C-alpha positions as CSV (number, residue, x, y, z in Angstrom):
1,M,26.4,62.5,-31.8
2,S,25.0,64.1,-34.9
3,S,23.4,62.0,-37.7
4,G,24.8,62.0,-41.1
5,A,24.7,64.8,-43.7
6,S,24.5,64.5,-47.5
7,L,27.7,64.9,-49.4
8,A,28.0,65.6,-53.1
9,V,31.1,66.1,-55.1
10,H,30.5,67.6,-58.5
11,D,33.1,67.6,-61.3
12,I,36.1,68.1,-59.1
13,T,39.4,68.8,-60.7
14,S,42.2,69.1,-58.1
15,G,45.9,68.4,-57.5
16,Y,49.2,69.7,-56.2
17,G,50.5,72.9,-57.8
18,T,50.7,72.3,-61.5
19,V,50.2,68.6,-61.2
20,Q,46.5,67.7,-61.8
21,V,45.5,64.5,-60.0
22,L,41.6,64.5,-60.2
23,D,39.9,65.2,-63.5
24,G,36.2,65.8,-63.2
25,V,35.4,63.5,-60.3
26,S,31.8,63.3,-59.0
27,L,30.2,61.2,-56.3
28,T,27.1,61.4,-54.0
29,A,26.9,60.0,-50.5
30,D,23.5,59.9,-49.0
31,P,23.1,60.5,-45.2
32,G,23.8,57.4,-43.2
33,T,25.6,55.4,-45.9
34,I,29.1,54.1,-46.6
35,T,30.7,55.0,-49.9
36,A,33.8,53.1,-50.8
37,V,36.4,54.9,-52.9
38,L,38.6,52.3,-54.6
39,G,41.5,52.1,-57.0
40,A,45.2,51.4,-57.3
41,N,48.0,53.6,-55.8
42,G,48.0,56.9,-57.6
43,A,44.4,56.7,-58.6
44,G,43.6,59.9,-56.7
45,K,41.8,58.5,-53.7
46,T,43.7,60.4,-51.0
47,T,43.6,63.6,-53.1
48,L,39.8,63.3,-53.2
49,L,39.5,63.1,-49.4
50,R,42.0,66.0,-49.0
51,T,40.0,68.1,-51.4
52,I,36.7,67.3,-49.6
53,G,38.3,68.2,-46.3
54,G,39.6,71.5,-47.5
55,F,43.4,70.6,-47.4
56,L,43.4,71.0,-51.2
57,R,41.4,73.6,-53.2
58,P,39.9,72.4,-56.4
59,S,40.5,74.3,-59.6
60,R,37.0,73.3,-60.7
61,G,33.9,71.8,-59.2
62,R,31.9,71.9,-56.0
63,V,31.8,70.0,-52.7
64,L,28.3,70.2,-51.3
65,L,27.5,69.5,-47.6
66,D,23.8,69.4,-47.2
67,G,23.6,71.5,-50.3
68,T,26.1,74.2,-49.2
69,D,29.3,74.5,-51.2
70,V,32.3,74.2,-48.9
71,A,34.9,73.6,-51.6
72,H,36.9,76.8,-50.9
73,R,36.6,76.9,-47.1
74,R,39.5,76.4,-44.8
75,P,39.9,72.9,-43.3
76,E,39.0,74.1,-39.8
77,D,35.8,75.7,-41.1
78,I,34.9,72.5,-42.9
79,A,35.6,70.5,-39.7
80,R,33.3,72.8,-37.8
81,S,30.6,72.2,-40.4
82,G,30.7,68.5,-39.5
83,V,33.3,66.8,-41.6
84,A,36.0,64.8,-39.9
85,H,39.1,63.6,-41.8
86,V,41.1,60.6,-40.6
87,P,44.2,60.5,-42.7
88,E,46.3,57.5,-43.6
89,G,48.9,56.4,-41.2
90,Q,47.4,56.1,-37.7
91,G,48.2,59.7,-36.9
92,V,48.2,59.6,-33.1
93,I,50.4,62.0,-31.1
94,T,52.6,59.3,-29.6
95,E,54.1,61.4,-26.8
96,L,50.6,62.0,-25.3
97,T,48.5,59.6,-23.5
98,V,45.3,58.0,-24.9
99,A,43.2,60.3,-22.8
100,E,45.2,63.4,-23.9
101,N,44.7,62.5,-27.6
102,L,41.0,62.1,-27.0
103,R,40.7,65.4,-25.2
104,L,42.2,67.1,-28.2
105,G,39.5,65.6,-30.4
106,A,36.8,67.0,-28.1
107,M,38.1,70.6,-28.4
108,L,35.6,71.5,-31.2
109,R,32.7,70.6,-28.8
110,P,31.2,73.1,-26.3
111,R,33.1,72.8,-23.0
112,A,29.9,71.8,-21.2
113,G,29.5,68.6,-23.3
114,R,33.1,67.4,-23.4
115,A,33.1,65.2,-20.3
116,A,29.9,63.3,-21.3
117,A,31.3,62.8,-24.8
118,L,34.5,61.4,-23.5
119,D,32.5,59.0,-21.2
120,E,30.5,57.9,-24.2
121,T,33.7,57.3,-26.2
122,Y,35.2,55.1,-23.5
123,Q,32.0,53.1,-23.4
124,R,32.1,52.6,-27.2
125,F,35.9,51.8,-27.2
126,G,36.5,49.6,-24.2
127,A,40.1,48.9,-25.1
128,L,40.9,52.6,-25.1
129,A,39.3,53.0,-21.7
130,E,41.6,50.3,-20.3
131,R,44.6,52.1,-21.8
132,R,43.6,55.7,-21.2
133,N,46.7,56.6,-19.1
134,L,49.2,54.9,-21.4
135,A,51.2,56.8,-24.0
136,A,49.6,56.4,-27.4
137,G,53.0,55.3,-28.8
138,S,52.7,52.1,-26.8
139,L,49.5,51.0,-28.5
140,S,49.3,48.3,-31.2
141,G,48.6,49.3,-34.8
142,G,44.9,48.3,-34.4
143,E,44.6,50.2,-31.2
144,R,46.1,53.3,-32.8
145,Q,43.6,53.1,-35.6
146,M,40.8,52.9,-33.1
147,L,42.2,55.9,-31.3
148,V,42.3,58.1,-34.3
149,I,38.8,57.2,-35.3
150,A,37.6,57.8,-31.7
151,R,39.3,61.1,-31.6
152,A,37.6,62.2,-34.9
153,L,34.2,61.1,-33.5
154,L,34.6,63.3,-30.5
155,A,34.2,66.4,-32.8
156,A,30.6,65.1,-33.4
157,P,31.0,64.9,-37.2
158,R,28.1,64.3,-39.7
159,V,30.5,63.1,-42.4
160,L,33.6,60.9,-41.7
161,L,36.4,60.6,-44.2
162,L,38.5,57.5,-43.6
163,D,41.8,57.1,-45.6
164,E,43.1,53.5,-45.7
165,P,42.1,52.5,-42.1
166,S,43.2,48.9,-42.7
167,L,46.7,49.8,-43.9
168,G,49.4,47.6,-42.3
169,L,47.0,45.8,-40.0
170,A,46.6,42.0,-39.6
171,P,43.6,40.4,-41.2
172,K,41.8,39.9,-37.9
173,I,42.3,43.5,-36.9
174,V,41.1,44.6,-40.4
175,A,37.9,42.8,-39.8
176,S,37.3,44.5,-36.5
177,V,38.0,48.0,-38.0
178,M,35.6,47.3,-40.8
179,D,33.0,46.1,-38.3
180,L,33.5,49.4,-36.4
181,V,32.9,51.4,-39.6
182,R,29.7,49.4,-40.3
183,R,28.4,50.1,-36.8
184,L,29.1,53.8,-37.1
185,R,26.7,53.8,-40.0
186,D,24.1,51.5,-38.5
187,E,24.1,52.7,-34.9
188,V,25.2,56.3,-35.2
189,G,23.9,57.2,-38.7
190,L,27.2,58.7,-39.9
191,T,27.8,59.4,-43.6
192,I,31.1,57.7,-44.3
193,V,33.5,58.0,-47.3
194,L,35.9,55.1,-47.0
195,V,39.1,55.1,-49.1
196,E,40.6,51.6,-49.3
197,Q,43.0,49.4,-51.3
198,N,41.4,46.4,-49.6
199,A,38.5,46.5,-52.0
200,R,37.0,43.2,-50.9
201,S,36.7,44.3,-47.3
202,A,35.4,47.7,-48.2
203,L,32.7,46.5,-50.5
204,S,31.6,44.0,-48.0
205,I,30.3,46.8,-45.7
206,A,29.7,49.7,-48.2
207,D,26.4,50.7,-49.7
208,Q,27.9,52.0,-52.9
209,G,31.3,52.3,-54.4
210,V,33.3,54.5,-56.8
211,V,36.3,53.2,-58.6
212,L,39.1,55.7,-59.7
213,N,41.8,55.2,-62.2
214,L,44.3,57.9,-63.0
215,G,42.1,60.6,-61.5
216,R,38.9,59.7,-63.2
217,V,35.8,57.7,-62.3
218,V,35.7,54.4,-64.2
219,A,32.9,52.8,-62.3
220,R,30.1,53.8,-59.9
221,D,27.4,51.5,-58.6
222,Q,26.0,49.6,-55.6
223,A,28.7,47.8,-53.7
224,S,27.3,44.4,-54.4
225,V,27.2,45.1,-58.2
226,L,30.9,46.2,-58.2
227,A,31.9,43.2,-56.1
228,A,30.3,40.9,-58.6
229,D,31.9,42.4,-61.7
230,E,34.8,40.1,-62.5
231,A,36.3,42.3,-65.2
232,L,36.3,45.3,-63.0
233,R,37.8,43.4,-60.1
234,R,40.6,42.0,-62.3
235,H,41.5,45.3,-63.9
236,Y,41.1,47.8,-61.0
237,L,40.4,46.1,-57.7
238,G,42.9,43.3,-57.4
239,F,40.7,40.5,-56.2
């Protein structure tokens, strides 16, 4: 699996049609780090990830992947450049088996390397190996989240965009998901941008954080500094 790439978002303005959501947002994610993007509902977190992934085109600004501007490329081209986007909502294909979902994730790889990549995935995600022949719709919420992350990793990304991976999960499962995200940084070296409303959990594993409010950056610092800022937590982070 590839090591992480640098990601830099410069002065991005983006939205949906005539509705502007992001207003001059910037962030930098160094290779092999976790950047937590935090804020209330409607702050622009998901819009930011969709813009980085190419699903929305900014009206202003740049998205630099290892120094190359990809802001106006198609989503499939950005994916081939090494950016994997895991959207909110545990988006497995429920009618397919676990194995079939994972094989779809490997399609961006050269054919010769797919079998080895799948074997590595089953070793990393033991619960999925045990359930490989079951329909994805039969999995628990936590298992579905593991499946969509594993499927994204099969494309050998250098940047992983995670949108609310803890949404709707029990606290114990949230802890295991966050531990997985941390290990993907520490063991694989991925660059991870983590959108989360569970700010406490996100900051506990992140290197740095960005706080959005109404489409603008209101705070940007090391994760430990943001977590210790009582006023910031009270007004924007909810803990």
